[in-house]
PQR file of N, CA, C, O and H, with PARSE charges and radii, in Angstrom:
ATOM      1  N   MET A   1      33.789 204.366 143.599 -0.4000 1.5000
ATOM      2  CA  MET A   1      33.629 205.532 142.713 -0.0000 2.0000
ATOM      3  C   MET A   1      32.901 206.656 143.450  0.5500 1.7000
ATOM      4  O   MET A   1      32.069 206.400 144.320 -0.5500 1.4000
ATOM      5  N   THR A   2      33.218 207.883 143.098 -0.4000 1.5000
ATOM      6  CA  THR A   2      32.624 209.014 143.793 -0.0000 2.0000
ATOM      7  C   THR A   2      31.349 209.484 143.119  0.5500 1.7000
ATOM      8  O   THR A   2      30.569 210.227 143.714 -0.5500 1.4000
ATOM      9  H   THR A   2      33.894 208.090 142.391  0.4000 1.0000
ATOM     10  N   THR A   3      31.132 209.056 141.879 -0.4000 1.5000
ATOM     11  CA  THR A   3      29.928 209.476 141.164 -0.0000 2.0000
ATOM     12  C   THR A   3      28.760 208.570 141.526  0.5500 1.7000
ATOM     13  O   THR A   3      28.935 207.357 141.644 -0.5500 1.4000
ATOM     14  H   THR A   3      31.766 208.453 141.396  0.4000 1.0000
ATOM     15  N   PRO A   4      27.571 209.141 141.704 -0.5600 1.5000
ATOM     16  CA  PRO A   4      26.382 208.353 142.042  0.2800 2.0000
ATOM     17  C   PRO A   4      25.978 207.450 140.893  0.5500 1.7000
ATOM     18  O   PRO A   4      26.210 207.785 139.731 -0.5500 1.4000
ATOM     19  N   PRO A   5      25.376 206.309 141.201 -0.5600 1.5000
ATOM     20  CA  PRO A   5      24.932 205.383 140.146  0.2800 2.0000
ATOM     21  C   PRO A   5      23.927 206.050 139.217  0.5500 1.7000
ATOM     22  O   PRO A   5      22.994 206.715 139.667 -0.5500 1.4000
ATOM     23  N   ARG A   6      24.127 205.864 137.915 -0.4000 1.5000
ATOM     24  CA  ARG A   6      23.212 206.461 136.946 -0.0000 2.0000
ATOM     25  C   ARG A   6      23.378 205.763 135.610  0.5500 1.7000
ATOM     26  O   ARG A   6      24.437 205.198 135.335 -0.5500 1.4000
ATOM     27  H   ARG A   6      24.885 205.324 137.549  0.4000 1.0000
ATOM     28  N   PRO A   7      22.338 205.793 134.765 -0.5600 1.5000
ATOM     29  CA  PRO A   7      22.420 205.157 133.449  0.2800 2.0000
ATOM     30  C   PRO A   7      23.560 205.745 132.630  0.5500 1.7000
ATOM     31  O   PRO A   7      23.738 206.962 132.580 -0.5500 1.4000
ATOM     32  N   LEU A   8      24.326 204.874 131.991 -0.4000 1.5000
ATOM     33  CA  LEU A   8      25.443 205.337 131.174 -0.0000 2.0000
ATOM     34  C   LEU A   8      25.015 205.511 129.724  0.5500 1.7000
ATOM     35  O   LEU A   8      24.185 204.748 129.229 -0.5500 1.4000
ATOM     36  H   LEU A   8      24.181 203.885 132.031  0.4000 1.0000
ATOM     37  N   PRO A   9      25.572 206.509 129.035 -0.5600 1.5000
ATOM     38  CA  PRO A   9      25.276 206.717 127.609  0.2800 2.0000
ATOM     39  C   PRO A   9      25.663 205.492 126.791  0.5500 1.7000
ATOM     40  O   PRO A   9      26.591 204.765 127.146 -0.5500 1.4000
ATOM     41  N   ALA A  10      24.948 205.271 125.702 -0.4000 1.5000
ATOM     42  CA  ALA A  10      25.224 204.110 124.852 -0.0000 2.0000
ATOM     43  C   ALA A  10      26.674 204.068 124.373  0.5500 1.7000
ATOM     44  O   ALA A  10      27.291 203.004 124.401 -0.5500 1.4000
ATOM     45  H   ALA A  10      24.194 205.861 125.414  0.4000 1.0000
ATOM     46  N   PRO A  11      27.234 205.200 123.933 -0.5600 1.5000
ATOM     47  CA  PRO A  11      28.633 205.205 123.461  0.2800 2.0000
ATOM     48  C   PRO A  11      29.592 204.704 124.530  0.5500 1.7000
ATOM     49  O   PRO A  11      30.563 204.014 124.223 -0.5500 1.4000
ATOM     50  N   VAL A  12      29.321 205.050 125.786 -0.4000 1.5000
ATOM     51  CA  VAL A  12      30.189 204.619 126.880 -0.0000 2.0000
ATOM     52  C   VAL A  12      30.065 203.116 127.083  0.5500 1.7000
ATOM     53  O   VAL A  12      31.056 202.423 127.316 -0.5500 1.4000
ATOM     54  H   VAL A  12      28.531 205.611 126.035  0.4000 1.0000
ATOM     55  N   LEU A  13      28.825 202.620 126.990 -0.4000 1.5000
ATOM     56  CA  LEU A  13      28.606 201.193 127.202 -0.0000 2.0000
ATOM     57  C   LEU A  13      29.187 200.360 126.065  0.5500 1.7000
ATOM     58  O   LEU A  13      29.408 199.159 126.215 -0.5500 1.4000
ATOM     59  H   LEU A  13      28.021 203.184 126.802  0.4000 1.0000
ATOM     60  N   SER A  14      29.427 200.998 124.946 -0.4000 1.5000
ATOM     61  CA  SER A  14      29.942 200.258 123.796 -0.0000 2.0000
ATOM     62  C   SER A  14      31.449 200.051 123.893  0.5500 1.7000
ATOM     63  O   SER A  14      32.027 199.291 123.115 -0.5500 1.4000
ATOM     64  H   SER A  14      29.247 201.974 124.824  0.4000 1.0000
ATOM     65  N   ARG A  15      32.082 200.725 124.844 -0.4000 1.5000
ATOM     66  CA  ARG A  15      33.527 200.576 125.014 -0.0000 2.0000
ATOM     67  C   ARG A  15      33.847 199.233 125.646  0.5500 1.7000
ATOM     68  O   ARG A  15      33.236 198.869 126.651 -0.5500 1.4000
ATOM     69  H   ARG A  15      31.613 201.342 125.475  0.4000 1.0000
ATOM     70  N   PRO A  16      34.781 198.495 125.088 -0.5600 1.5000
ATOM     71  CA  PRO A  16      35.181 197.178 125.619  0.2800 2.0000
ATOM     72  C   PRO A  16      35.625 197.284 127.073  0.5500 1.7000
ATOM     73  O   PRO A  16      35.284 196.427 127.889 -0.5500 1.4000
ATOM     74  N   GLU A  17      36.387 198.332 127.407 -0.4000 1.5000
ATOM     75  CA  GLU A  17      36.882 198.484 128.781 -0.0000 2.0000
ATOM     76  C   GLU A  17      35.718 198.697 129.746  0.5500 1.7000
ATOM     77  O   GLU A  17      35.670 198.107 130.825 -0.5500 1.4000
ATOM     78  H   GLU A  17      36.665 199.028 126.745  0.4000 1.0000
ATOM     79  N   LEU A  18      34.781 199.554 129.334 -0.4000 1.5000
ATOM     80  CA  LEU A  18      33.630 199.823 130.187 -0.0000 2.0000
ATOM     81  C   LEU A  18      32.776 198.575 130.359  0.5500 1.7000
ATOM     82  O   LEU A  18      32.300 198.279 131.455 -0.5500 1.4000
ATOM     83  H   LEU A  18      34.820 200.033 128.458  0.4000 1.0000
ATOM     84  N   ARG A  19      32.589 197.849 129.260 -0.4000 1.5000
ATOM     85  CA  ARG A  19      31.776 196.630 129.319 -0.0000 2.0000
ATOM     86  C   ARG A  19      32.434 195.597 130.227  0.5500 1.7000
ATOM     87  O   ARG A  19      31.754 194.888 130.969 -0.5500 1.4000
ATOM     88  H   ARG A  19      32.976 198.089 128.370  0.4000 1.0000
ATOM     89  N   ALA A  20      33.751 195.519 130.165 -0.4000 1.5000
ATOM     90  CA  ALA A  20      34.478 194.576 131.016 -0.0000 2.0000
ATOM     91  C   ALA A  20      34.335 194.976 132.479  0.5500 1.7000
ATOM     92  O   ALA A  20      34.138 194.133 133.354 -0.5500 1.4000
ATOM     93  H   ALA A  20      34.304 196.095 129.562  0.4000 1.0000
ATOM     94  N   LEU A  21      34.437 196.279 132.726 -0.4000 1.5000
ATOM     95  CA  LEU A  21      34.310 196.771 134.098 -0.0000 2.0000
ATOM     96  C   LEU A  21      32.906 196.499 134.637  0.5500 1.7000
ATOM     97  O   LEU A  21      32.744 196.071 135.780 -0.5500 1.4000
ATOM     98  H   LEU A  21      34.597 196.964 132.016  0.4000 1.0000
ATOM     99  N   ILE A  22      31.901 196.750 133.810 -0.4000 1.5000
ATOM    100  CA  ILE A  22      30.519 196.502 134.208 -0.0000 2.0000
ATOM    101  C   ILE A  22      30.301 195.019 134.459  0.5500 1.7000
ATOM    102  O   ILE A  22      29.610 194.633 135.402 -0.5500 1.4000
ATOM    103  H   ILE A  22      32.033 197.098 132.882  0.4000 1.0000
ATOM    104  N   SER A  23      30.896 194.191 133.604 -0.4000 1.5000
ATOM    105  CA  SER A  23      30.755 192.747 133.768 -0.0000 2.0000
ATOM    106  C   SER A  23      31.346 192.309 135.098  0.5500 1.7000
ATOM    107  O   SER A  23      30.783 191.459 135.788 -0.5500 1.4000
ATOM    108  H   SER A  23      31.457 194.504 132.838  0.4000 1.0000
ATOM    109  N   ARG A  24      32.487 192.897 135.456 -0.4000 1.5000
ATOM    110  CA  ARG A  24      33.116 192.561 136.730 -0.0000 2.0000
ATOM    111  C   ARG A  24      32.251 193.046 137.882  0.5500 1.7000
ATOM    112  O   ARG A  24      32.102 192.357 138.890 -0.5500 1.4000
ATOM    113  H   ARG A  24      32.945 193.588 134.896  0.4000 1.0000
ATOM    114  N   SER A  25      31.679 194.237 137.728 -0.4000 1.5000
ATOM    115  CA  SER A  25      30.820 194.782 138.776 -0.0000 2.0000
ATOM    116  C   SER A  25      29.601 193.889 138.976  0.5500 1.7000
ATOM    117  O   SER A  25      29.187 193.641 140.108 -0.5500 1.4000
ATOM    118  H   SER A  25      31.799 194.798 136.909  0.4000 1.0000
ATOM    119  N   ARG A  26      29.031 193.410 137.881 -0.4000 1.5000
ATOM    120  CA  ARG A  26      27.857 192.535 137.959 -0.0000 2.0000
ATOM    121  C   ARG A  26      28.221 191.254 138.688  0.5500 1.7000
ATOM    122  O   ARG A  26      27.460 190.762 139.521 -0.5500 1.4000
ATOM    123  H   ARG A  26      29.367 193.612 136.962  0.4000 1.0000
ATOM    124  N   THR A  27      29.408 190.711 138.363 -0.4000 1.5000
ATOM    125  CA  THR A  27      29.834 189.472 139.005 -0.0000 2.0000
ATOM    126  C   THR A  27      30.074 189.708 140.490  0.5500 1.7000
ATOM    127  O   THR A  27      29.754 188.862 141.324 -0.5500 1.4000
ATOM    128  H   THR A  27      30.027 191.110 137.686  0.4000 1.0000
ATOM    129  N   PHE A  28      30.645 190.874 140.811 -0.4000 1.5000
ATOM    130  CA  PHE A  28      30.948 191.198 142.204 -0.0000 2.0000
ATOM    131  C   PHE A  28      29.661 191.397 142.997  0.5500 1.7000
ATOM    132  O   PHE A  28      29.558 190.985 144.153 -0.5500 1.4000
ATOM    133  H   PHE A  28      30.906 191.562 140.133  0.4000 1.0000
ATOM    134  N   ALA A  29      28.678 192.038 142.355 -0.4000 1.5000
ATOM    135  CA  ALA A  29      27.410 192.304 143.031 -0.0000 2.0000
ATOM    136  C   ALA A  29      26.580 191.026 143.144  0.5500 1.7000
ATOM    137  O   ALA A  29      25.743 190.897 144.037 -0.5500 1.4000
ATOM    138  H   ALA A  29      28.761 192.373 141.416  0.4000 1.0000
ATOM    139  N   GLY A  30      26.821 190.080 142.226 -0.4000 1.5000
ATOM    140  CA  GLY A  30      26.082 188.830 142.276 -0.0000 2.0000
ATOM    141  C   GLY A  30      24.706 188.957 141.637  0.5500 1.7000
ATOM    142  O   GLY A  30      23.879 188.052 141.748 -0.5500 1.4000
ATOM    143  H   GLY A  30      27.501 190.185 141.501  0.4000 1.0000
ATOM    144  N   GLN A  31      24.464 190.075 140.972 -0.4000 1.5000
ATOM    145  CA  GLN A  31      23.176 190.290 140.317 -0.0000 2.0000
ATOM    146  C   GLN A  31      23.333 191.353 139.239  0.5500 1.7000
ATOM    147  O   GLN A  31      24.293 192.122 139.265 -0.5500 1.4000
ATOM    148  H   GLN A  31      25.136 190.811 140.882  0.4000 1.0000
ATOM    149  N   PRO A  32      22.395 191.405 138.285 -0.5600 1.5000
ATOM    150  CA  PRO A  32      22.463 192.377 137.192  0.2800 2.0000
ATOM    151  C   PRO A  32      22.602 193.806 137.715  0.5500 1.7000
ATOM    152  O   PRO A  32      22.069 194.142 138.773 -0.5500 1.4000
ATOM    153  N   LEU A  33      23.319 194.642 136.968 -0.4000 1.5000
ATOM    154  CA  LEU A  33      23.577 196.014 137.405 -0.0000 2.0000
ATOM    155  C   LEU A  33      22.312 196.859 137.484  0.5500 1.7000
ATOM    156  O   LEU A  33      22.102 197.569 138.468 -0.5500 1.4000
ATOM    157  H   LEU A  33      23.751 194.369 136.109  0.4000 1.0000
ATOM    158  N   VAL A  34      21.470 196.791 136.464 -0.4000 1.5000
ATOM    159  CA  VAL A  34      20.296 197.667 136.406 -0.0000 2.0000
ATOM    160  C   VAL A  34      19.376 197.498 137.616  0.5500 1.7000
ATOM    161  O   VAL A  34      19.056 198.489 138.274 -0.5500 1.4000
ATOM    162  H   VAL A  34      21.640 196.214 135.664  0.4000 1.0000
ATOM    163  N   PRO A  35      18.939 196.270 137.932 -0.5600 1.5000
ATOM    164  CA  PRO A  35      18.088 196.084 139.111  0.2800 2.0000
ATOM    165  C   PRO A  35      18.805 196.490 140.397  0.5500 1.7000
ATOM    166  O   PRO A  35      18.173 196.984 141.331 -0.5500 1.4000
ATOM    167  N   ALA A  36      20.108 196.285 140.449 -0.4000 1.5000
ATOM    168  CA  ALA A  36      20.867 196.596 141.660 -0.0000 2.0000
ATOM    169  C   ALA A  36      20.926 198.102 141.898  0.5500 1.7000
ATOM    170  O   ALA A  36      20.989 198.552 143.042 -0.5500 1.4000
ATOM    171  H   ALA A  36      20.622 195.884 139.690  0.4000 1.0000
ATOM    172  N   LEU A  37      20.906 198.879 140.816 -0.4000 1.5000
ATOM    173  CA  LEU A  37      21.005 200.326 140.948 -0.0000 2.0000
ATOM    174  C   LEU A  37      19.658 200.979 141.217  0.5500 1.7000
ATOM    175  O   LEU A  37      19.594 202.134 141.640 -0.5500 1.4000
ATOM    176  H   LEU A  37      20.855 198.514 139.887  0.4000 1.0000
ATOM    177  N   LYS A  38      18.583 200.241 140.970 -0.4000 1.5000
ATOM    178  CA  LYS A  38      17.259 200.813 141.215 -0.0000 2.0000
ATOM    179  C   LYS A  38      17.002 200.891 142.721  0.5500 1.7000
ATOM    180  O   LYS A  38      17.384 199.984 143.461 -0.5500 1.4000
ATOM    181  H   LYS A  38      18.634 199.304 140.626  0.4000 1.0000
ATOM    182  N   PRO A  39      16.361 201.961 143.177 -0.5600 1.5000
ATOM    183  CA  PRO A  39      16.096 202.153 144.602  0.2800 2.0000
ATOM    184  C   PRO A  39      15.274 201.013 145.202  0.5500 1.7000
ATOM    185  O   PRO A  39      15.497 200.614 146.346 -0.5500 1.4000
ATOM    186  N   THR A  40      14.323 200.491 144.424 -0.4000 1.5000
ATOM    187  CA  THR A  40      13.438 199.455 144.956 -0.0000 2.0000
ATOM    188  C   THR A  40      13.871 198.072 144.495  0.5500 1.7000
ATOM    189  O   THR A  40      13.353 197.066 144.978 -0.5500 1.4000
ATOM    190  H   THR A  40      14.142 200.815 143.495  0.4000 1.0000
ATOM    191  N   GLY A  41      14.821 198.016 143.560 -0.4000 1.5000
ATOM    192  CA  GLY A  41      15.259 196.715 143.039 -0.0000 2.0000
ATOM    193  C   GLY A  41      16.618 196.345 143.585  0.5500 1.7000
ATOM    194  O   GLY A  41      17.641 196.844 143.116 -0.5500 1.4000
ATOM    195  H   GLY A  41      15.242 198.833 143.168  0.4000 1.0000
ATOM    196  N   GLY A  42      16.632 195.458 144.593 -0.4000 1.5000
ATOM    197  CA  GLY A  42      17.918 195.091 145.180 -0.0000 2.0000
ATOM    198  C   GLY A  42      17.689 194.241 146.405  0.5500 1.7000
ATOM    199  O   GLY A  42      16.697 194.433 147.109 -0.5500 1.4000
ATOM    200  H   GLY A  42      15.802 195.053 144.974  0.4000 1.0000
ATOM    201  N   ALA A  43      18.566 193.320 146.677 -0.4000 1.5000
ATOM    202  CA  ALA A  43      18.398 192.454 147.853 -0.0000 2.0000
ATOM    203  C   ALA A  43      18.875 193.190 149.098  0.5500 1.7000
ATOM    204  O   ALA A  43      20.057 193.159 149.441 -0.5500 1.4000
ATOM    205  H   ALA A  43      19.372 193.164 146.105  0.4000 1.0000
ATOM    206  N   GLN A  44      17.952 193.841 149.757 -0.4000 1.5000
ATOM    207  CA  GLN A  44      18.311 194.556 150.976 -0.0000 2.0000
ATOM    208  C   GLN A  44      17.866 193.785 152.209  0.5500 1.7000
ATOM    209  O   GLN A  44      18.086 194.238 153.332 -0.5500 1.4000
ATOM    210  H   GLN A  44      16.992 193.866 149.479  0.4000 1.0000
TER
END
């Protein structure tokens, strides 16, 4: 994606498609999305 990581609005997160995509991203990353997107929270 070309957009930088950022918190998504609640309405967007409530969409089944978005939730499915996020779920896949979490599985791909191997860790929860929120900690992974934080500058200091991530396995570097």
